[in-house]
N, C-alpha and C positions, 0 to 999 in steps of 0.2 A: 472571504466565501471558500469553505471547507465543507462538503459535502461527505457526510458519512455514507460508503460503500454499505458495510453491515460492521457489527458488532460479535464478538464471539470470545466465551471462554475468559472473560475480562480485557478483549483487546477490544480497539477501535480500528477502523481501517477506510481512510479518507485521503482525498485527492483537495489540494490548493490549487483554485481554480487559476491564479494567475503564478504559473511557475514555467517551468521549461517546458518542452513538448514530447519528449521522448517518456514512453508509457513507463510509470512507476505507481505507485502504491506507499501511502505512510501508513504508521503503524503505530498505534499512541499504546502503553500499559497504566498500570499505578506506576510506575517506576523510571519510566522515559519514554523515548519513542525512537523509531527506525525509519527508514526510505529502503525500499526496496525496487529495483527494475524489475520489469516485468520483461524488456525488450534487449538487446537481444536472448536474453535468457532470462530467468530468475535468479536474483545475487542482489545480497546488500548492499548497498550506496554508500550510509553513513547511520550513523547510531549515540543517542547521546544516555547515558543514566538505564538503558535495558540490559540486563542479561543475560550472557550467552542463552543461559537456557529457555527467555522469554523469545530471542534471536529466533530460536530450531523452535519452538513453538509456535511465532509466527510465520514462519517460512512454509509451517508444514497448511498455518490453515490459510494462508495466499496460494498452494499450491494445491491445497481440495477445493479451493471456489479460484481456480484463476478464472474461467470461463464469465463467472460473474461478474469478476472483477474487470475484463477486458469490455464486457458489456456492458458496465456501467460507466466507464473510460471515452467510451464510442457514444455514450448516447451524453453525458457530461461534455466533450470534445469533441462534434458533430464533424468540424474540418479536418478530424484526424491529429490538432493541435490546438495548442490554446494559448 
């Protein structure tokens, strides 16, 4: 299961239900995908096929929607981990 947190500007932001417990979000674009850590700070964890321009755009969207992502994470993983 990979619930979508939100979609914006051609990007899908989502979680995987059975993955590591460190807070993070996945981003999918038309060209590839990336994973960003949210803790201890927002940073790129890994990417495949996504351009640097798309990474920068996704990073801005994550920062702009950080609170929404954190709330969605805590709703999806109420115990604080998955």
